[in-house]
C-alpha positions, -999 to +999 in steps of 0.1 A: +485+868-476+477+840-452+501+807-451+485+776-468+482+746-450+512+732-469+532+762-459+522+759-423+531+723-424+567+731-436+572+759-415+558+745-378+551+705-383+582+695-405+610+707-383+591+692-353+591+657-369+627+663-380+637+668-345+616+637-338+631+616-360+667+628-353+661+616-318+651+584-327+679+580-348+702+591-322+686+565-295+692+539-322+725+547-328+734+547-289+716+515-288+738+500-313+770+514-297+757+497-263+755+466-280+790+467-294+801+475-258+784+448-240+798+421-267+834+433-266+865+423-248+874+441-216+902+460-236+880+469-264+850+485-242+873+513-232+872+531-266+835+529-265+831+543-231+836+581-237+807+579-264+784+561-240+792+588-212+780+618-234+744+601-239+720+627-222+689+610-233+665+587-214+683+557-200+650+535-194+641+537-231+677+527-244+675+497-219+642+485-229+654+482-263+687+465-252+667+438-232+648+424-262+667+393-275+679+400-310+678+362-319+647+350-300+629+321-313+596+321-294+568+300-306+533+290-293+539+256-277+528+232-250+539+199-238+572+182-231+602+188-251+630+164-242+668+163-252+670+199-264+702+213-273+711+250-268+697+273-296+709+307-289+738+315-309+756+330-280+755+297-261+752+267-288+790+263-291+800+269-255+773+241-242+771+220-274+772+186-251+746+197-227+709+189-230+679+208-218+645+192-211+614+214-213+576+212-197+556+240-212+519+241-196+487+243-216+479+279-229+513+293-232+516+321-257+546+342-267+527+373-263+525+369-224+551+365-199+554+333-182+575+324-150+603+296-151+610+269-126+649+255-131+649+221-116+679+203-111+681+165-110+694+142-087+720+113-095+758+113-094+790+116-112+781+094-141+742+102-146+737+108-180+726+141-196+693+126-211+684+115-172+667+149-162+638+143-187+622+125-160+617+156-140+592+168-169+579+138-180+541+125-167+543+097-140+516+077-162+540+074-186+572+070-171+578+048-139+611+072-133+592+104-136+599+128-110+560+139-107+558+173-112+539+177-144+505+169-132+507+201-106+521+225-129+495+218-159+476+247-154+501+268-137+520+299-154+555+284-151+576+267-177+598+238-163+634+233-173+655+203-164+691+210-175+716+183-173+742+191-148+779+200-156+797+168-165+821+156-135+825+118-130+846+126-099+819+141-076+784+134-068+776+170-060+779+182-101+757+210-093+779+226-068+812+225-092+826+262-099+810+265-134+776+259-122+767+297-117+776+305-151+756+274-166+724+284-147+729+322-161+732+304-194+699+283-187+683+313-179+696+330-209+685+302-232+649+300-217+647+335-227+655+330-260+629+302-265+599+317-242+586+352-228+602+347-194+593+373-167+629+377-153+612+386-119+594+352-115+626+326-120+629+300-092+655+273-089+652+240-072+665+206-070+661+170-058+689+151-038+721+158-056+701+190-071+692+196-035+728+200-027+732+222-057+698+243-046+712+249-011+745+259-027+733+279-058+702+296-041+727+316-018+751+324-047+725+336-073+698+351-047+695+381-067+685+362-096+658+346-082+621+349-069+627+317-046+642+286-040+630+251-039+648+222-021+639+185-020+658+160+001+688+183-003+720+189+021+744+216+028+778+219+046+784+256+052+765+290+046+760+322+059+724+322+063+720+362+062+731+359+026+696+342+022+677+377+030+648+384+006+648+347-008+616+330-002+626+292+003+604+260+000+622+231+017+607+193+017+622+165+032+612+130+042+614+120+078+629+084+069+654+099+045+681+082+064+677+047+073+697+022+095+707-013+079+688-038+091+653-018+094+629-041+089+610-038+057+629-006+045+658-001+023+689+014+043+701+045+030+733+066+048+730+099+064+742+118+030+708+136+033+696+131+065+663+151+074+688+170+100+699+189+072+662+207+062+655+207+099+685+229+107+680+250+075+645+257+085+655+265+121+683+291+110+658+311+084+632+310+110+656+330+133+663+354+109+626+359+101+633+349+065+605+335+048+603+299+042+579+270+040+590+236+057+574+204+047+584+171+067+566+140+057+565+104+067+583+096+034+620+086+026+643+100-001+621+094-028+607+124-046+577+105-056+569+105-018+564+141-019+529+147-030+517+171-002+549+192-014+542+192-049+504+199-042+512+231-023+545+243-043+528+257-074+504+279-053+533+291-033+551+303-062+522+319-078+522+355-065+562+356-059+583+380-073+621+390-072+627+425-055+657+440-074+655+471-055+647+455-019+651+474+011+675+451+028+703+434+011+731+412+025+759+407+000+786+377+013+814+367-006+824+341-010+794+319-003+787+284-011+783+249+001+820+246+013+829+283+016+868+280+023+871+270-014+840+283-033+847+313-057+841+350-049+801+359-052+806+396-049+770+410-062+739+409-046+712+434-058+726+469-051+756+459-032+791+447-049+817+435-028+852+444-046+879+436-018+878+419+015+903+421+045+925+394+061+902+385+088+876+358+091+836+356+097+814+331+111+794+308+089+770+282+099+781+246+091+771+209+096+793+188+116+797+150+116+811+133+144+820+097+140+824+077+109+815+091+075+784+076+060+787+049+034+767+026+015+782-006+031+781+004+068+767-014+094+737-007+119+764+001+146+782+024+127+752+044+116+740+046+151+775+060+162+770+088+139+758+122+151+753+152+131+750+190+148+753+225+142+784+243+146+805+275+131+835+276+107+856+307+104+857+318+066+878+345+050+850+362+037+834+397+036+798+410+045+778+439+039+744+446+052+727+474+036+692+491+044+675+514+023+654+541+043+632+571+030+647+605+022+679+593+007+691+576+036+709+543+035+728+526+066+753+501+061+773+475+084+804+461+070+826+430+081+858+423+069+854+444+038+877+471+027+862+481-010+824+478-020+798+496-044+762+508-036+742+508-069+715+532-074+681+535-092+657+566-094+632+543-079+653+538-047+667+574-044+659+611-056+690+618-076+685+656-074+692+654-035+722+641-017+724+605-005+733+601+030+752+572+037+759+560+074+787+532+073+796+516+105+780+543+125+797+574+106+778+596+081+789+606+046+773+623+020+772+616-018+758+635-049+749+612-076+739+614-114+724+589-133+743+577-165+742+551-191+776+537-186+769+528-150+736+511-161+755+491-186+782+479-160+753+469-135+742+447-162+774+430-169+777+417-134+751+391-138+738+399-177+703+403-162+681+434-175+663+430-142+694+442-122+697+477-139+711+504-117+717+541-130+748+550-108+773+535-087+789+549-053+823+533-046+831+532-009+865+527+007+864+514+043+885+500+069+881+463+076+855+458+104 
């Protein structure tokens, strides 16, 4: 007797469906466990690690499910949103006093990804939390508007202007230690509200925000598709740390003006054009992509029409490269360096431990009296700004990825670091050959979900996922 259609289904098709459903359920279960792991304390994570290590399914599909925000509130909208508080449940309590201000271009829809420009406002220690609304307002309606909105009306970028971390004691509020984590939170909040493309996030700033851009673009270089710096200044940096980060710099030639100059209000050398010129020079020497626009204006951002007209086009097709062929990690790095916190991660390199030596950073050195608002013309003329170097106790890893599973690495003052790998970078079925400071070593790697989650925890960025980690001990050099 031939089997009926029903019996064929029960014998052949049903078991396959059961296997499929079981597989889906198993993946949903591991996704739940992974969420618990990511939200747990460091001590609590250890009890979940064994179950995650046992996962033998597809890592990419698990990561895809994990990357979808669980409490997102994405709505179709456009225009200006000012004085917004953090809405994400993970952030609203921590940043209950902070305000965000948005400009959403016409045509935005949550069904399509869009880029993001985080623009840090200027001001000082007591600048109010609602002041950055002037970043997103239209100049026709606001005499204090920064003037960005008309240039981004038809762009594929949302602008967010956060309020700087509150600190009345400094005029460099974007350079305080908590700024890194705060910008991370701003990015996370924007993902909650909008369908942001994580590989098209730009960080920019003006004046005090320009100080912050020089500082944070080097510390968060692996989070960004590019940096935007208007009328800023810097103190120390290791320019190799900017490798792979395109930079757009604008500065007015008459930013600093001597007292008594006819027809022009004087301004001290806090943001002298020298800072931008020196940054452009050093980036050019390293063949690092940068655009430098020096116009005839002063410090005011409203003088920067030429730069604003070019900026959206410059940003349009740029994307972050998580798996870039060259990565230079420097830790610590920032605008002071000697007092900055460690910044150990850069794309697929993490610095865990440095030696006792120091390496050379570029620095801006001022000879003569320190700039001040009440200085005389003679004091202004006696000041001299020049490039120099500063020795900083820090470590550097310069890593280059070649074809055929070959990686060459040069270190300075580093004793322990990690190389993170993704299947798009190397063939995991073959050994990885690493040449470290001229000596070759062989590593056999296997993809595992736990390493992928641990790579995420470095920045909590789903665009920086790596499936395997190689930890390397080396002599400090």
